[in-house]
C-alpha positions in Angstrom: 87.5 77.6 0.7 86.6 79.9 3.7 85.6 83.5 3.4 82.7 85.9 2.7 79.4 84.3 2.0 76.2 85.8 0.6 74.5 88.8 2.2 72.1 87.6 4.8 74.4 84.6 5.6 77.6 84.3 7.5 79.8 87.4 6.9 83.5 87.8 7.2 85.0 90.7 5.2 88.2 88.9 4.2 89.4 87.1 1.1 88.7 83.4 1.0 91.4 81.0 1.9 92.0 77.2 1.6 92.3 75.5 4.9 95.6 73.7 5.1 94.4 70.8 7.2 91.2 68.9 7.8 88.9 70.6 10.3 85.5 70.8 11.6 84.3 74.4 11.3 81.7 75.5 13.9 80.0 78.9 13.5 78.1 80.5 16.4 76.8 83.8 17.6 77.0 85.1 21.2 74.2 87.5 22.1 76.0 90.0 24.4 73.1 92.5 24.9 70.0 93.7 23.2 72.1 95.7 20.9 75.2 93.7 20.4 76.6 90.3 19.4 79.8 88.5 18.6 80.1 86.3 15.6 82.6 83.5 16.1 84.0 80.4 14.6 85.8 77.4 16.1 88.1 75.3 13.9 88.6 71.9 15.4 91.1 69.3 14.2 90.2 65.7 14.3 90.5 63.9 17.7 93.5 62.0 16.4 95.4 65.2 15.5 94.3 67.6 18.3 97.1 68.4 20.7 94.7 69.1 23.6 95.4 72.8 23.5 93.0 75.7 22.9 94.1 78.9 20.9 92.1 82.1 20.7 93.0 84.6 18.0 92.8 88.4 18.0 92.3 91.2 15.6 94.2 94.3 14.6 93.5 98.0 14.4 89.7 98.6 14.7 89.3 95.3 13.0 86.1 93.3 12.9 87.2 90.7 10.5 88.1 87.1 11.1 91.8 86.4 11.1 91.5 83.3 9.0 95.2 83.1 8.2 96.1 83.0 11.9 93.3 80.5 12.6 94.6 78.3 9.8 98.1 78.5 11.2 96.8 77.5 14.6 95.0 74.4 13.3 98.1 73.4 11.2 99.9 73.1 14.6 97.0 71.0 15.9 95.4 73.5 18.2 91.7 73.9 18.5 91.2 77.5 17.5 88.5 80.1 17.9 88.3 83.5 16.2 85.6 86.3 16.0 84.6 89.5 14.3 85.4 91.4 17.5 81.8 92.2 17.9 81.3 94.2 14.7 81.6 93.9 11.0 84.4 95.4 8.8 87.7 97.1 9.5 86.4 100.5 10.6 84.8 102.0 13.6 81.3 103.2 12.4 79.7 100.3 14.3 80.7 102.0 17.6 78.7 105.2 16.9 76.1 105.5 19.8 76.5 101.7 20.4 78.4 101.5 23.8 77.8 97.7 24.1 79.5 97.2 20.7 82.3 99.4 21.8 82.7 97.6 25.1 83.2 94.2 23.4 85.7 95.6 21.0 87.6 97.3 23.8 87.6 94.9 26.6 85.3 91.8 26.4 85.3 90.0 23.1 88.4 87.8 23.5 87.1 86.8 27.0 83.7 86.0 25.6 84.8 83.6 22.9 87.3 82.0 25.3 84.5 81.4 27.8 82.3 79.8 25.2 85.3 77.9 23.7 86.7 76.4 26.9 85.1 77.8 30.1 88.5 78.9 31.4 90.8 81.8 31.5 94.0 82.0 29.4 97.2 80.2 30.7 99.4 82.0 28.2 99.2 84.9 25.7 101.3 85.8 22.7 100.9 89.5 21.7 102.5 91.0 18.6 103.1 94.8 18.5 100.2 95.4 20.9 98.5 98.7 20.7 98.9 99.5 24.4 98.5 103.2 25.4 95.7 103.2 22.9 94.4 106.7 23.5 97.8 108.3 23.1 98.6 106.1 20.0 95.4 107.0 18.2 96.0 110.7 19.1 99.6 110.5 17.9 98.4 109.4 14.5 96.3 112.5 14.4 99.2 114.7 15.4 101.2 113.2 12.5 98.4 114.3 10.2 98.6 117.8 11.8 102.3 117.9 11.2 102.3 116.9 7.6 98.8 117.3 6.1 96.5 119.3 8.4 94.5 122.2 7.2 96.6 125.1 6.0 99.9 123.4 5.5 99.2 120.3 3.3 100.6 121.7 0.0 103.9 122.8 1.6 104.7 120.0 4.0 103.4 116.9 2.2 106.3 114.6 1.5 106.4 112.4 -1.6 107.4 108.7 -1.6 110.7 109.4 -3.4 111.5 112.1 -0.9 110.8 109.8 1.9 113.3 107.4 0.3 115.9 110.2 0.5 115.1 110.8 4.1 115.3 107.2 5.1 118.6 106.8 3.2 120.0 109.7 5.3 118.7 108.1 8.5 120.6 104.9 7.7 123.7 106.8 6.6 123.7 108.4 10.0 122.6 105.5 12.2 123.0 102.0 10.5 126.5 101.5 11.8 125.6 102.3 15.5 125.0 98.6 16.2 128.4 97.6 14.7 127.0 96.1 11.4 125.9 98.1 8.3 123.1 95.8 7.1 120.1 98.0 6.5 118.8 97.2 10.0 118.5 99.5 12.9 118.8 97.2 15.9 117.9 100.0 18.4 116.3 103.0 16.8 116.3 104.8 20.1 120.1 105.1 19.8 119.6 107.0 16.5 119.8 110.8 17.0 118.7 111.6 13.5 119.7 115.1 12.3 117.4 116.1 9.3 118.9 119.5 8.8 121.5 118.2 6.4 118.6 117.6 3.9 117.4 121.2 4.1 117.4 122.8 0.6 119.5 125.6 2.0 122.2 123.0 2.8 121.8 120.8 -0.3 123.4 123.2 -2.8 124.0 121.3 -5.9 121.0 119.9 -7.8 118.5 120.3 -4.9 114.9 120.6 -6.0 112.8 122.0 -3.1 110.1 119.5 -2.1 111.5 116.8 -4.4 115.2 116.0 -3.6 115.6 118.2 -0.5 113.3 119.5 2.3 111.8 122.9 2.1 111.3 124.7 5.4 107.7 123.4 6.2 108.8 119.9 5.3 111.9 120.1 7.5 109.7 121.4 10.4 107.4 118.4 9.9 110.2 115.9 9.8 111.7 117.3 13.0 108.3 116.9 14.7 107.7 113.4 13.4 111.0 112.2 14.7 110.6 113.8 18.1 108.7 112.6 21.1 105.2 114.0 21.4 105.0 116.1 24.7 102.1 117.7 26.5 102.0 121.4 27.6 104.0 120.6 30.7 106.7 118.8 28.7 105.6 115.3 29.8 105.7 112.4 27.3 102.5 111.6 25.5 103.9 109.1 22.9 107.3 108.3 21.6 108.6 109.5 18.3 108.2 107.7 15.0 110.7 105.0 14.7 113.6 106.0 12.5 114.0 102.5 11.0 110.4 102.4 9.8 109.2 103.1 6.2 106.6 105.9 6.3 105.0 105.2 2.9 104.0 101.8 4.2 102.3 103.2 7.2 98.6 102.6 6.2 98.2 106.2 4.8 99.5 107.9 7.9 101.5 110.2 5.8 99.3 110.7 2.8 98.1 114.1 3.8 94.7 112.8 5.0 93.7 111.8 8.6 94.4 108.1 9.1 91.4 105.9 9.1 92.0 104.6 12.7 92.0 108.2 14.1 89.2 109.3 11.8 86.8 106.5 13.0 87.8 106.7 16.7 87.3 110.4 17.1 84.2 110.6 14.9 82.3 107.6 16.2 83.6 107.3 19.8 85.3 110.4 21.2 83.1 113.1 19.7 80.1 111.1 18.4 80.0 113.3 15.3 80.2 111.4 12.0 80.9 114.7 10.1 83.7 115.8 12.4 86.4 117.2 10.1 89.4 117.5 12.4 90.0 121.2 12.5 93.5 122.0 14.0 94.0 118.6 15.6 96.1 119.1 18.7 96.6 118.5 22.4 92.9 119.3 23.2 92.0 116.2 21.2 94.5 114.1 23.0 92.9 115.3 26.3 89.5 114.5 25.0 90.4 110.9 24.2 92.1 110.5 27.6 89.1 111.8 29.5 86.8 109.3 27.8 89.0 106.2 27.8 86.0 103.9 27.2 86.1 100.6 29.0 89.7 101.4 30.0 90.9 100.8 26.4 94.2 102.5 27.2 95.6 99.4 28.8 98.6 101.3 30.1 98.7 100.8 33.8 101.4 98.2 34.2 99.2 96.2 36.6 99.5 92.5 35.8 98.9 91.4 39.4 95.8 89.3 38.8 97.2 87.6 35.6 100.4 86.8 37.6 98.5 85.5 40.6 96.7 82.9 38.5 100.0 81.7 36.9 99.6 83.3 33.4 102.5 83.7 31.0 102.8 86.6 28.6 105.1 86.7 25.6 105.1 89.8 23.4 107.3 90.9 20.5 107.9 94.1 18.6 109.9 94.9 15.4 112.4 97.8 15.5 111.1 98.9 12.0 107.4 99.0 12.9 105.8 101.6 10.7 102.5 101.8 12.6 103.2 101.4 16.3 106.4 102.9 17.8 108.8 100.2 18.8 109.7 102.3 21.8 106.1 102.0 23.1 106.7 98.3 23.7 109.7 99.1 25.9 107.7 101.7 27.8 105.0 99.1 28.4 107.5 96.7 29.8 109.3 99.3 31.9 105.9 100.5 33.3 105.2 97.0 34.4 108.7 96.7 35.9 108.0 99.9 38.0 104.7 98.3 39.2 105.9 94.8 40.2 109.7 94.7 40.0 112.0 93.2 37.3 112.6 89.9 39.0 108.9 89.1 39.5 107.9 90.4 36.1 110.5 88.2 34.4 108.8 85.1 35.9 105.7 85.6 33.7 106.2 88.5 31.2 108.9 88.7 28.5 109.4 91.1 25.6 111.4 90.1 22.5 112.7 92.9 20.2 113.0 91.9 16.6 115.7 94.0 14.7 114.5 95.0 11.3 111.0 93.7 11.5 108.1 95.8 10.2 104.6 95.8 11.8 104.2 92.3 13.2 106.1 90.7 10.2 108.1 91.5 7.1 111.1 93.8 6.7 114.8 93.2 6.2 115.4 91.4 9.5 115.0 87.8 10.6 111.2 88.2 10.9 109.9 84.6 10.8 109.7 83.0 14.3 106.3 81.3 14.3 104.1 84.3 14.9 101.6 83.2 12.3 99.4 85.7 10.5 99.1 86.2 6.8 100.9 83.6 4.7 102.2 86.5 2.4 103.7 88.5 5.2 104.5 86.1 8.0 105.2 82.6 6.5 105.9 79.8 8.9 109.4 79.4 10.3 111.8 77.0 8.7 111.8 74.8 11.8 108.8 73.9 14.0 110.4 73.9 17.5 110.2 76.1 20.5 113.5 77.9 19.7 112.2 79.0 16.3 108.5 79.4 17.1 107.2 81.8 19.7 103.9 80.1 20.1 105.5 76.8 20.8 107.9 78.5 23.2 104.8 79.8 25.1 103.5 76.2 25.2 106.7 75.0 26.8 106.7 77.9 29.3 103.1 77.1 30.3 103.2 73.4 30.3 106.8 72.6 31.2 107.9 75.7 33.1 110.7 76.3 30.5 111.0 80.1 30.2 112.4 81.4 26.9 115.6 83.3 27.1 116.2 83.5 23.4 114.4 82.8 20.1 115.8 82.4 16.7 114.4 84.4 13.7 114.8 83.4 10.1 114.9 85.8 7.2 113.6 85.3 3.6 116.9 83.8 2.5 117.0 81.3 5.4 119.6 83.2 7.5 119.1 83.1 11.2 119.7 85.5 14.1 119.1 85.2 17.8 116.3 87.3 19.2 116.8 88.5 22.7 114.4 89.2 25.5 114.4 92.9 26.5 116.4 94.5 28.0 119.0 92.3 26.4 119.9 92.9 22.8 121.2 90.8 19.9 124.9 91.7 19.2 127.3 90.7 16.4 130.7 89.6 17.8 132.4 89.2 14.5 131.5 85.5 14.3 127.8 85.2 15.2 124.9 86.8 17.0 124.5 86.6 20.7 122.5 88.2 23.5 124.0 90.8 25.9 
């Protein structure tokens, strides 16, 4: 059993798990400065089982917790795996407060550090699920959602209950589910959904409408319009895409609870403003500008420049679910398109491919075919039904790096075992009346 040990010993703020295969577990600390360090672990299969490959695992959000589920998944496929606490303890950002070295390793250096210790080489390939690129604008967008629905002065009028969100989502699917040719509870391309929320206004819902319960009062309607619209700056330029129509807001880590979401709370309190008591008065564009101006250690990661990675022969596979409730699915497309504008589509296609997963929530789960070897928690992203490169994005990356076989399609499996082809962007998975194919 692997997990949190006694105070003063090795700490990892995650529930214990049972390793699924026999490993040698090595724990180590890398002193990164006088005021910072990285705690890390290497999980090593036996020499008879090891596939001679090295896998480094990452973290999510502001996370400083070991991803033991992902590490276990890697060793079950016979990789030597290394993971870390991302340079700080816990899942919040208080460790960043007036500790720039800790922040630097979270933002830009931790994965590199454990890789250097682990194998003394750079990465040949990367799999990135729903990456938080355009970080400053994403974190600020979370704050703007709070301002729309729960900020000071309008919380009691615009807060939307879970049952009312259910009514809103039902209307979204009524308007948009059939746009992809199949009514199946999955929005294949939320960007094609021109959701019109005014039909849910209490002034429109005449019979049996209860303001704030079964229909939208005026403040709620205004909030919903803003949530499902792109966030623009004062000049009308895009800051961040709209909330994805297919996503389920009540599942979005408290983003619509009426309180500032923890990611934004910690980032602005401990990093941007360095004020642990900051209470977010009238969060707005001025705060977006403040995060942009700081951009510590270039955490934004939104330049589109993959020149150096490409030059050394690296391969990059990324995936994003169309129902992602935390990070806008449109942001993945914007990141890809930005790289295209920088290097050209033909050159980019030789080393960078994005797979869109219809109906998948954040990294896993949802009504779509959301199992394709992405690892993660055993409760939210169980292993695929088949362990081959077609059904497993990690093994597809191995084939690309080692054999030069670039993945054009993947196959996802849903909870009932049904399969669907997953296509590399800008292609999309289309039903032709008989089966799914990429166009």
